[in-house]
KOLLUM-856777 format. One line per field, with one value per residue (C-alpha): x, y, z. Coordinates in steps of 0.5 Angstrom, whole numbers, plus 2048, in hexadecimal, padded with zeros to 3 digits. Example, Ala and Ser with C-alpha at 12.3 -4.5 7.8 and 13.67 -1.06 7.14 Angstrom:
residues 2
xx	(819_81B) .
yy	(7F7_7FE) .
zz	(810_80E) .
***
This chain:
residues 1125
xx	(864_86B_869_866_86C_871_86D_86F_877_878_877_874_87B_87D_877_877_87E_87D_877_87B_881_87C_879_87F_882_87C_87D_884_882_87E_882_883_887_887_88C_891_898_89F_8A5_8AC_8B1_8B9_8BF_8C6_8CD_8D1_8D8_8DC_8D7_8D5_8CE_8CC_8CD_8C9_8C3_8C3_8C3_8BD_8B9_8BB_8B8_8B2_8AD_8B0_8AF_8B5_8B7_8BE_8C3_8C9_8CE_8CC_8CC_8D2_8D6_8D5_8D9_8DB_8D4_8D5_8CE_8CB_8C4_8BF_8B8_8B6_8B2_8B4_8B4_8B8_8BD_8BE_8BE_8C4_8C8_8C7_8C9_8D0_8CF_8CD_8C7_8C0_8BA_8B2_8AC_8A8_8A2_8A4_8AB_8B1_8B5_8BD_8C0_8C5_8C4_8C3_8C8_8C6_8C9_8CA_8CB_8CE_8CB_8CD_8CB_8C9_8C3_8C1_8BC_8B8_8B8_8BF_8C3_8C6_8C8_8C3_8C7_8C4_8BF_8BD_8BD_8BA_8B6_8AF_8AC_8A5_8A4_8AA_8B1_8B6_8BD_8BF_8C4_8C5_8C9_8CF_8D0_8D1_8CB_8CE_8CC_8CF_8CA_8CA_8C4_8C2_8C3_8BC_8BA_8B6_8B5_8B7_8B4_8B7_8B4_8B6_8B2_8AE_8AE_8AA_8AD_8AF_8B0_8B6_8B8_8BE_8C4_8CB_8CE_8CE_8CD_8C6_8C4_8BE_8BA_8B5_8AF_8AD_8A7_8A2_89F_8A6_8A7_8A5_8AB_8B0_8AF_8B2_8B3_8B5_8BD_8BD_8B9_8B9_8B6_8AF_8B1_8B7_8B3_8B1_8AE_8A6_8A5_89F_8A0_89C_89D_89B_896_893_892_88E_88A_887_887_88B_88C_88E_892_892_88B_88C_891_88C_88A_890_893_88D_892_892_88C_88A_886_87F_87E_876_877_87B_878_87A_87D_883_887_887_88D_88C_88E_891_895_898_897_893_894_89B_89B_896_897_893_88D_886_885_88C_88A_888_882_882_888_887_88E_88F_896_89A_89F_89A_89D_89A_89C_8A1_8A6_8A7_8AD_8AD_8B3_8B7_8B5_8B0_8AA_8A4_89D_89A_89F_89D_895_896_89B_899_898_89A_8A1_8A2_8A5_8A3_8A2_8A5_8A2_8A7_8A4_8A8_8AF_8B3_8B0_8B0_8B6_8BB_8B7_8B8_8B5_8B0_8AD_8A9_8A2_8A4_8A8_8A4_8A9_8A7_8AC_8AA_8AB_8B2_8B3_8B4_8B9_8B7_8B3_8AF_8A8_8A3_89D_897_892_88B_886_87F_87B_875_874_86D_86B_869_863_860_862_85E_857_854_84D_849_845_83E_842_846_840_83D_843_842_83B_83C_842_83C_840_839_836_836_832_833_82D_831_837_832_82F_836_838_832_833_83A_838_833_838_83C_837_835_83C_83B_835_838_83D_843_847_84E_853_859_85E_85E_860_867_868_86A_86C_873_877_87E_884_88B_890_897_89D_8A3_8A9_8AF_8B4_8BC_8C1_8C4_8C9_8C5_8BD_8B8_8B1_8AC_8A6_8A0_89A_893_88E_887_884_87D_879_872_871_871_877_87C_881_889_88D_893_899_89F_8A5_8AC_8B2_8B6_8BD_8C1_8C8_8CD_8D4_8D8_8D6_8D3_8CC_8CA_8C2_8BF_8B7_8B4_8AD_8A9_8A2_89D_896_891_88A_884_87F_878_875_86E_872_870_86B_868_865_861_85F_85C_858_850_84D_847_84C_84D_854_851_84C_846_84A_850_855_859_856_85C_857_852_84C_84C_846_847_84B_850_851_858_85B_858_85E_85E_864_862_862_86A_86C_868_869_86F_876_879_87E_883_889_890_895_89C_8A2_8A7_8AE_8B2_8B9_8BB_8C2_8C5_8CC_8CD_8D4_8D5_8DC_8DB_8D5_8D3_8D5_8D1_8D2_8CC_8CC_8C5_8C4_8BD_8BA_8B3_8B1_8AA_8A5_89E_899_893_88E_887_882_87C_877_875_86E_86E_86A_870_870_868_869_86F_86E_86F_876_878_87C_879_87C_882_888_88D_893_898_89F_8A4_8AA_8AE_8B4_8B7_8BC_8BE_8C5_8C6_8CD_8CC_8D0_8CD_8D0_8CD_8D0_8CE_8D4_8D1_8CB_8CC_8C9_8CB_8C8_8CB_8CA_8CD_8CB_8CB_8C5_8C4_8BE_8BD_8B7_8B5_8AE_8AC_8A5_8A1_89A_896_88F_88C_886_881_87F_87B_878_879_87C_882_885_88D_890_891_889_889_888_88D_891_88E_895_89C_89D_89F_8A6_8A9_8AE_8B1_8B8_8B9_8BF_8BF_8C5_8C5_8C9_8C7_8CA_8C5_8C6_8C2_8C5_8C2_8C5_8C3_8BC_8BA_8BD_8BB_8BE_8BD_8C1_8C1_8C4_8C3_8C6_8C2_8C3_8BE_8BE_8B7_8B9_8BC_8C3_8C5_8C1_8C2_8C4_8C1_8C2_8BD_8BD_8B9_8BB_8B7_8B7_8B3_8B3_8B1_8AE_8AC_8B3_8B5_8B7_8B1_8AC_8AE_8AA_8A3_89F_89B_89F_8A3_8A5_8A5_8A9_8A9_8AC_8AD_8B0_8B1_8B4_8B4_8B2_8B0_8AC_8AD_8A6_8A5_8A5_8AB_8B0_8AD_8B3_8B6_8B4_8AF_8AF_8A9_8AB_8A7_8A4_8A7_8AD_8B2_8B9_8BC_8B7_8B1_8B1_8B0_8AC_8AE_8A7_8A9_8AE_8B2_8B5_8BC_8BB_8B5_8B7_8B4_8AD_8AF_8AA_8AC_8A9_8A8_8A6_8A5_8A1_8A1_8A1_89D_89C_898_898_89C_89A_893_892_896_895_899_898_89B_89B_89E_89F_8A1_8A3_8A4_8A9_8AB_8A5_8A6_8A0_89F_8A1_89D_8A1_89F_89D_8A2_8A7_8A4_8A2_89D_8A0_8A6_8A8_8AB_8AB_8A6_8A1_8A0_89B_89A_897_896_893_893_892_890_890_88E_88E_88B_88B_884_885_88A_88C_88D_887_884_887_883_886_883_887_886_889_888_88B_88A_88E_88D_88F_891_894_899_89B_899_89C_89A_898_893_890_890_88D_887_886_885_880_87C_87D_87A_874_873_871_86B_867_869_863_85D_861_867_862_85F_866_867_86F_86E_86B_871_875_87C_882_885_88B_88B_890_88D_889_88A_88C_885_881_87A_878_872_86D_86A_863_85D_858_852_84D_846_842_846_84A_850_857_85A_861_866_86B_873_871_86A_865_860_85F_85B_861_866_86D_874_878_873_875_878_87A_874_876_87C_87D_882_87F_880_881_882_884_882_880_87F_87F_883_880_884_881_886_887_882_883_87E_880_87C_87E_87A_87D_87A_87A_877_877_878_874_872_86E_869_869_863_85E_861_861_85C_857_857_85B_858_855_84F_84C_852_855_853_854_855_84E_84F_84D_846_846_84C_84B_847_840_83C_83C_83D_841_847_84D_854_853_851_84A_849_847_84E_851_855_85A_860_861_868_86C_868_869_862_865_86B_869_86D_870_870_871_871_874_873_87A_87B_879_87E_87C_882_884_88B_88B_890_896_894_88F_893_89A_897_896_89C_899_89C_897_890_88C_884_882_87C_87C_877_879_876_870_86C_86D_869_869_866_865_861_864_866_86C_870_86E_872_873_86F_872_872_871_876_876_87B_87D_885_889_890_894_89B_89F) .
yy	(79C_79A_797_79E_7A1_79D_79E_7A5_7A3_7A5_7A1_7A3_7A4_7A9_7AD_7AE_7B0_7B5_7B8_7B8_7BC_7C1_7C2_7C2_7C7_7CC_7CB_7CD_7D4_7D5_7D2_7CB_7C7_7C1_7BB_7B9_7B6_7B9_7B7_7BA_7BD_7BB_7BF_7BB_7BE_7B7_7B6_7B0_7AC_7A5_7A3_7A1_7A7_7AB_7A6_7A8_7AF_7AF_7AB_7B0_7B5_7B2_7AC_7A8_7A0_79C_795_793_78E_790_78C_790_797_796_795_79C_7A1_7A7_7AB_7B3_7B7_7BE_7BF_7C4_7C3_7BD_7B7_7B1_7AD_7B2_7B3_7AB_7AB_7B0_7AC_7A5_7A9_7A6_7A0_799_79A_79C_79D_79B_79D_796_797_79E_79B_79D_797_797_792_791_793_78F_78F_793_797_79E_7A5_7AC_7B2_7B9_7C0_7C6_7C8_7D0_7D5_7D7_7DE_7E0_7DA_7D9_7D1_7CE_7CA_7C3_7C3_7BC_7B8_7B1_7AC_7AB_7A4_7A2_7A9_7A7_7AA_7A5_7A7_7AE_7B3_7BA_7C0_7C3_7CA_7CC_7C9_7C4_7BC_7B5_7AF_7A8_7A6_7A0_7A0_7A1_7A6_7AC_7B1_7B3_7B8_7BE_7C0_7C6_7C8_7CE_7CD_7C9_7C2_7C2_7BC_7BC_7B8_7B3_7B6_7B2_7B6_7BD_7BF_7C1_7C8_7C8_7CE_7CD_7D2_7D5_7D2_7D7_7D3_7D3_7DA_7DB_7D7_7DD_7E4_7E9_7F0_7F4_7F3_7EB_7E5_7E1_7DA_7DB_7D5_7D9_7E0_7E3_7E9_7EA_7EA_7E8_7E5_7E6_7E3_7E6_7E0_7E2_7E9_7E7_7E3_7E9_7EE_7F0_7F7_7FB_7F7_7FB_7F9_7F2_7F2_7F3_7EC_7E9_7ED_7EF_7F4_7F8_7FC_801_807_807_80D_80E_815_812_80B_808_80E_80B_812_811_80E_80A_80C_806_803_7FD_7FC_802_80A_80C_814_81A_81D_823_824_825_82C_82D_829_82C_82A_822_820_81A_817_817_815_81B_81B_816_814_80D_80B_805_805_801_7FE_7FB_7F7_7FA_801_806_808_80C_80A_80C_808_802_804_804_7FE_7F8_7F2_7ED_7EF_7EE_7E7_7E9_7EE_7ED_7F1_7F3_7F5_7F4_7F7_7F0_7F1_7F8_7FB_7FB_801_804_80B_809_803_805_804_7FE_7FC_7F9_7F5_7F4_7EF_7F0_7EA_7E9_7E6_7DE_7DB_7D6_7D7_7DD_7DD_7E2_7E3_7E8_7EA_7ED_7EF_7F2_7F5_7F8_7FC_7FE_803_801_806_801_804_80B_80B_811_813_813_819_817_815_81C_820_81C_81E_825_825_821_827_82C_830_831_835_83C_841_846_845_847_843_83D_83E_83E_838_834_836_834_82D_82C_82E_829_824_825_823_81D_81B_81D_817_81B_817_818_813_818_814_810_816_816_80F_809_802_803_7FE_7FD_7F9_7F8_7F5_7F2_7EF_7EC_7E9_7E5_7E1_7E0_7DB_7DA_7E0_7E5_7E6_7EB_7ED_7F2_7F4_7F9_7FA_7FE_7FF_804_804_808_80A_80A_811_813_816_814_80F_80D_80B_807_806_802_7FF_7FC_7F9_7F4_7F1_7EC_7EB_7E6_7E5_7E0_7E2_7E9_7EB_7F1_7F3_7F9_7FA_801_802_808_809_80E_810_814_816_81A_81B_81B_822_820_822_820_81A_81D_823_81E_81A_821_823_823_81D_821_825_824_825_826_82A_828_828_824_829_829_82F_834_835_830_833_838_836_83C_842_83F_839_837_831_833_832_82C_829_825_82B_82D_826_825_82D_82F_82E_82D_828_825_821_81F_81A_818_814_810_80E_809_806_800_7FE_7F8_7F5_7EE_7EB_7E4_7E4_7DD_7D8_7DB_7E3_7E8_7EF_7F3_7FA_7FE_804_807_80E_810_816_818_81E_81F_824_826_82B_82D_831_834_837_83E_83C_837_838_83A_841_842_847_84B_852_854_857_851_84C_845_83F_83C_838_835_832_82E_82B_827_823_81E_81B_816_810_80B_807_801_7FD_7F6_7F1_7EA_7E4_7DD_7D7_7D1_7CE_7C7_7C9_7D0_7D4_7DC_7E1_7E8_7EE_7F5_7FB_802_806_80D_811_818_81B_822_824_82B_82D_833_835_83B_83D_841_845_847_843_845_83E_837_835_83B_838_839_83E_843_844_846_84D_84C_848_848_849_848_840_83C_838_833_82E_829_826_820_81B_814_810_80A_804_7FD_7F6_7F0_7E9_7E3_7DD_7D6_7D0_7CA_7CD_7CD_7D4_7DA_7E1_7E7_7EE_7F4_7FB_801_808_80E_815_819_821_821_822_827_829_826_820_81D_816_811_809_804_7FD_7F6_7EF_7E9_7E2_7DB_7D4_7CF_7CA_7C5_7C4_7C1_7BA_7B8_7BB_7B7_7B1_7B5_7B6_7BC_7C2_7C3_7CA_7CD_7D3_7D8_7DF_7E6_7ED_7F4_7FA_801_804_80B_80F_815_817_81E_825_827_82C_82B_82B_832_839_83B_841_844_849_84F_852_859_85B_85F_862_85C_857_853_853_84D_84B_846_843_83C_83A_834_82F_82D_828_825_81D_817_814_80D_807_801_7FB_7F4_7EE_7E7_7E2_7DA_7D7_7D0_7CB_7C5_7BE_7BF_7C6_7C5_7CA_7D0_7D5_7DC_7E0_7E7_7EB_7F2_7F9_7FF_805_80B_811_817_818_81F_823_82B_82F_835_83C_843_847_84C_848_849_842_83E_837_833_82B_827_820_820_81A_813_80E_806_801_7FA_7F4_7ED_7E9_7E3_7DF_7D8_7D4_7CD_7C8_7C4_7BF_7BE_7B9_7B8_7BC_7BF_7C5_7C8_7CD_7D2_7D8_7DE_7E3_7E9_7EF_7F3_7F9_7FE_805_80A_811_811_818_81E_825_82C_82D_827_82A_831_82E_82B_832_834_82F_832_839_836_833_83A_83D_839_83E_844_844_841_83F_83C_838_834_833_82C_82D_82D_826_822_820_822_81E_821_81E_81B_817_810_811_80F_812_80F_811_814_81B_81E_81F_81A_819_817_816_81A_81D_819_820_825_821_825_821_821_821_81F_823_821_822_81D_823_823_829_82B_82F_82C_82E_82C_82D_827_822_81B_815_812_80D_80A_808_803_7FC_7F7_7F2_7F2_7ED_7E8_7E1_7DD_7D6_7D3_7CE_7CA_7C4_7C2_7C8_7CC_7D1_7D5_7DA_7DF_7E4_7E8_7EE_7EF_7F4_7F5_7F8_800_805_80A_811_810_816_814_815_81B_81F_81B_81A_81E_825_824_82B_827_82D_82D_826_81F_81B_814_810_810_817_814_80F_810_817_81A_81D_81D_81D_816_814_810_810_812_818_81F_822_822_829_82C_82E_834_831_82C_827_827_820_81C_815_814_812_80E_807_800_7FF_7F7_7F6_7F0_7F1_7EB_7EE_7E9_7E3_7E0_7DA_7D8_7D2_7D0_7CC_7C6_7C5_7BF_7C4_7CA_7C6_7C5_7CC_7CF_7D2_7D1_7D3_7D6_7D8_7DB_7DF_7E2_7E7_7EB_7F1_7F5_7F0_7F1_7F6_7F4_7F9_7FA_802_804_80A_80D_80B_80E_815_819_813_80C_806_800_7F9_7F6_7F0_7EE_7E8_7E7_7E3_7E1_7DE_7DB_7D9) .
zz	(859_858_851_84F_851_84D_847_847_848_84F_855_85B_85F_859_859_861_860_85B_860_866_862_860_867_86A_865_866_86D_86D_869_86E_874_870_86B_867_867_862_862_862_85F_861_85D_85E_85E_85D_85E_85E_85C_85B_860_860_85D_863_866_861_862_869_868_863_868_86D_869_867_868_862_862_860_85F_85C_85D_862_85E_857_85B_85F_859_857_85B_857_856_855_854_855_854_857_859_854_855_859_853_84F_855_855_84D_84D_853_84E_848_845_84A_847_84C_84A_84E_84C_850_851_856_859_85A_857_855_854_850_84A_843_83E_839_833_82D_830_82C_830_82F_832_832_836_83A_83A_83C_836_838_839_837_83E_840_844_849_84C_846_844_83E_83E_83A_83B_839_83A_83F_843_844_842_840_842_845_847_844_847_849_842_840_83C_83C_83A_83A_837_834_831_829_825_82B_827_82C_833_838_83B_842_847_84D_84B_843_83E_83C_835_831_82C_826_827_823_824_81E_823_82A_82B_82D_831_833_839_83A_841_843_844_84A_84D_84D_854_856_855_858_854_857_851_852_853_854_85A_85B_85F_863_866_866_86D_86A_868_861_85C_855_84F_848_842_841_848_846_83F_843_846_841_83B_83D_843_847_84D_84E_84D_853_858_856_858_85E_863_866_85F_85E_859_85D_85B_856_857_853_84D_84C_846_842_83E_83F_847_84A_850_857_85B_861_864_86B_86D_86D_870_86E_86E_867_865_86A_868_869_864_85F_858_854_853_84F_84B_84D_855_854_854_85A_85E_864_864_85D_85C_857_850_84E_846_844_84A_849_84C_848_849_84B_844_840_844_843_83C_83B_837_83C_836_837_83E_840_848_84D_854_85A_85F_866_86C_86E_86C_865_864_868_862_85F_865_865_860_863_869_865_862_85B_855_851_849_845_83D_839_835_82F_82E_829_823_81D_81C_820_820_825_824_829_827_82C_82A_830_831_837_83A_83F_845_848_84D_853_851_853_850_850_849_847_84B_852_851_851_856_85B_859_85B_862_863_863_85D_85A_860_862_866_861_85C_856_858_859_852_84E_852_850_849_849_84C_847_841_844_845_83D_83B_83F_83C_835_836_838_83D_83B_83D_83E_840_83A_836_837_837_832_831_82F_82A_82B_828_82A_826_828_824_826_821_824_822_821_824_82A_829_826_827_826_827_824_827_825_828_827_82C_82B_831_831_837_838_838_831_82E_834_831_833_82D_82E_829_82B_827_82A_828_82C_82A_82E_82C_830_82E_833_83A_838_837_834_834_831_831_82E_82F_82D_82F_82D_831_82F_833_833_838_836_833_837_83D_844_845_84B_846_843_84A_84C_846_847_844_841_83D_836_833_82C_829_825_81E_821_822_829_82D_830_837_83A_83C_842_846_84B_84C_850_84C_84C_848_842_83D_838_839_832_82F_831_82F_828_826_829_828_82F_830_835_832_835_832_834_830_834_831_835_834_839_838_83C_83C_840_841_844_847_84A_84B_852_850_84C_84A_847_845_843_840_83E_83C_83A_837_838_835_838_835_837_833_836_832_834_82E_82F_82E_834_83A_83F_83C_83C_841_83E_83C_835_837_83A_836_834_832_836_834_839_836_83A_839_83C_83B_83F_83E_843_843_848_848_84C_84E_851_853_855_858_859_85C_85F_863_867_86A_86A_864_863_85F_860_85C_85C_858_856_854_851_84F_84C_84A_846_845_842_841_83F_83F_83C_83B_835_835_830_82A_824_823_825_81F_81F_825_824_829_823_823_82B_82D_833_837_83E_842_841_83F_845_845_849_84A_84E_84E_853_854_858_859_85E_85F_862_864_865_867_867_86A_86B_86F_86E_86A_872_875_871_871_86D_86F_86B_86C_868_868_864_863_85F_85D_860_867_86B_86A_871_870_869_86B_86F_870_86F_871_872_875_874_877_876_877_871_877_872_870_877_877_87C_876_870_872_873_86C_86E_86E_867_86A_871_872_877_876_879_877_879_876_875_86E_86B_866_862_860_861_85D_85A_85D_864_867_864_864_85E_85B_856_850_850_84A_84C_848_84A_847_849_847_84B_852_856_85D_862_863_866_86B_86A_870_86F_875_871_872_86F_871_874_875_87A_877_87B_877_87A_876_874_86D_86D_868_869_865_85F_85F_85E_863_864_86A_86B_872_874_879_879_87C_879_87C_878_87C_87A_876_872_873_873_879_87B_87B_87E_879_87B_878_871_870_872_872_871_871_876_879_87E_87E_87F_87C_87D_879_87C_878_876_870_86E_867_865_85F_85F_859_85B_855_850_84A_843_841_847_84B_851_855_85A_85D_862_865_86A_86D_874_875_87B_87A_880_880_886_886_882_881_883_87C_87C_882_87F_879_87D_87F_877_877_87C_879_872_875_879_872_872_876_872_86E_86B_865_869_86D_866_863_863_864_86B_86B_86A_870_870_873_87A_87D_884_888_889_883_87B_875_872_878_876_87A_87C_882_885_884_888_882_880_885_883_885_880_87B_87E_880_887_888_88E_890_892_899_898_899_894_88F_889_886_881_884_880_887_889_883_885_882_87F_87B_877_870_870_870_876_871_869_864_85E_85D_857_853_84D_849_844_83F_83A_836_839_83F_843_848_84C_852_857_85B_862_868_86F_875_873_872_86D_86D_868_864_860_866_868_861_85D_863_869_866_85F_85C_85A_856_852_851_850_856_859_85A_861_862_861_866_86B_86D_873_870_877_87E_881_87B_87D_878_877_872_874_872_86A_86B_86E_868_86A_86F_86C_871_873_875_87A_87C_879_872_875_873_873_86C_86B_863_85F_858_852_84F_849_845_840_83C_837_832_830_82A_82A_827_822_81F_81E_81C_814_813_816_81C_823_827_827_82D_82D_833_835_83B_83F_844_84A_849_84F_855_85C_861_868_866_861_85E_857_854_84F_850_84B_846_847_848_843_841_83C_838_834_82F_82E_828_82A_824_823_81D) .
***
């Protein structure tokens, strides 16, 4: 056996070790870890000490094995060296630089001996960051010989270095923690200018909060960093969706209504929901964007300035350097009033000096509709379901004869081969293409970058699209200690919704109906099978023959100006100013021939044109001072800042009625305007100042603290200002001296933070009295009416956040784990307060209510195997959050009564009893409940004797009557656990990346069972196949669904339809190939990458329900080319 194994090139011991590591890593991801080796970093700050003292300090900080002659070492008595976080070998080389000694590694031991005399030459130069030209103090410059370090030195605080090297040396290597090594040709005629590029794999070593950067090793807050490469491994667009893979606490709310609609912006949150927002009974018709004044939306900071969610949604991921998600008080408190929902900081790429470089990205994409969750009946099944429901039986002979004729006519259609696949008619496979071009260059003192992008995204419903065009120019000018940066961007987005209307119109059509006549023309109306037939308008006729449309667009022009002045190596001043002008337009036209106007009289105007316009101008100004200093073992990072922000929004909306035809859609052709156009405006100012500090002693004891004072015009005149603060502490246990000898822990850090932060997510002017301008005019002008009462005592919502956690790295970072536990309590919640009607008002807003979010987060990554050719990495994360309402206002209790009155309308007449709107559960608010609770009446099931439901009242008694006042919490949509996991495999230039998302432990109200099986009007619309198999049909049937013959009563919210929601989603799969530089260099190409990607590949759920009701979900397949010159 040993001989057979040796033929493969591997010994039995090697194979056993690999197998052990793989098994150990898999166990780590699901409670197990692999084992590799660890090497420590060393920091030296020594002035005029002996070489022996320097060697002892290196030994204290590492497990380096040394051998030397006492006589040789004792003779060196004046060593000065300053290096941070370098390998022990580099630290030793820096200590020996300028002496007559050299160290060579032999059999794992470094032997220090006298240098052999040889001819020397001296080189000098400076090592700088390629991004901003700042000096890299402590960077090492050395000679690499036979894969080993030989002669080397460390750069001074100014980045300068001087090094004697053997004559004939052709190149040296420059190295710095977090940067890529660079080989530089030796030139003794002039100082070397060495620019190092950040290593994308090392971007996680720094936490960026939008104002300053802090080393992750010294940071006590909770932050997740995602690089551009991480984003593009998952998807080439929609970075918000991608972030779910890397941070389990960030979740996009499932939008089962809008599916994959490219024009539907996502609603998302971090660490649960903390605000009530607009209550369900007060919501208007479904909005494609749920983000306006959403009390749970985090803020986005791009290059130091707050930006809108829509800008991020449409932003090109190729222009991103990295994204940092800030979650706890220590990380977010410097944003004060805007930080309670979390902060997402985006850094864009800055131009790099050097020769002109061009980078082009092309993505071709195919989107295919995913209707696999629809289980509709075909024509034969549908007719059989109608028969089983006794639809063709009657005690009246005349009626029975007509019903029999109808049945035979439908059967005849089926025999003729009519079995219409309605859901396929409005759908298509969409081809999309995306282009991104970036040009950069310049010298150290002046750099530039120019960008252009185009993204054509077609939806899977015919005629729907979103087209993005963008451009920008970046200039970076430096003179002495002053740096001036200016970045101008312009973006234009145009979108249109599908003229085919709502997808649910097609899922309800009868499969035995044909949408064309025998000559192939679209029919305006489908067959009217009986006098009460509804649902006969052909939606395909409106789509093909009419000119209705729904379009929108916006343009965004932004200028960011930044001035950085370095007063000293440790002190920097920064001033930033950003201004953005945005224009939004919407135009929705309904053709006068549309089915919407079928029942209008001849005198009523037909055709509608709704116009909307809005203009926004907002500016940000930041003034910052930053002081960073290391004194002996004390490292300090202080920031002092002032922030100002002003926004001005204006909008107008108008509705024109009556048009002669669908092709004459200008307002000039309208018969009239519906009413006086509405105009609104909002003008707000925010000003804040902050002080933050990050302090480290001996790289062991860590402390973060911040204080911010914010003032906002959106609050009452007596409560405009509020303080926000945070404090964090931590321990780098792995840096204690007693931990130096061990080889298990690369990092062992514990951290904790507590603070108070706020938010300002609510409608405009809620603190101020608001007047309505009357249409009646008087001699002195229009009258006004006070219609909303403000609250001058309205104050800030505040969230008290406590976070503790641990960061653990094992075996040379082969295994990395992060654990966090948090408790967020939102107090002074802004909610409606009910007023007596005698006051003339119904509500006003005040600070009443408290909500708690408490949970845990775990993130694990493990390198199972890694060598020159192969890398296998597994990763996984999970989050658990429990939301709890601690206190509610009287207004929310009054809202619960409104819900009860809403359901009382059900018994009004036979028509309301069949209205499907009463089948939907509505949220009620109760202390001890949750913002994600499902409410309904507790069900005891379907009585086998008669097929009717039996309920349990609040007091435990049994009843056959549904009553809204007896509703209780019957489920919770928030999962107990959610997260993602995946695998990354590399073989030479090939990489494979696959990700999965999961959630379990929550519940959903299965609306498909309610509306498409039990409450379905089977005579008029198509239905789920379970109508045939799962409905009660005769006495003795044991089933969860009531009698198939009961089509006159809509089922109201009941626990029968609450089901456990456990899902697994195959989120993405990526296969890429990077061409080697050796192949590309002869044709002057710097990089070439080919990538194939799939998204939303499969969705497995414990609940069988329709997904994408108004717009279907889609699978995406893309091919990308990234080319650099």
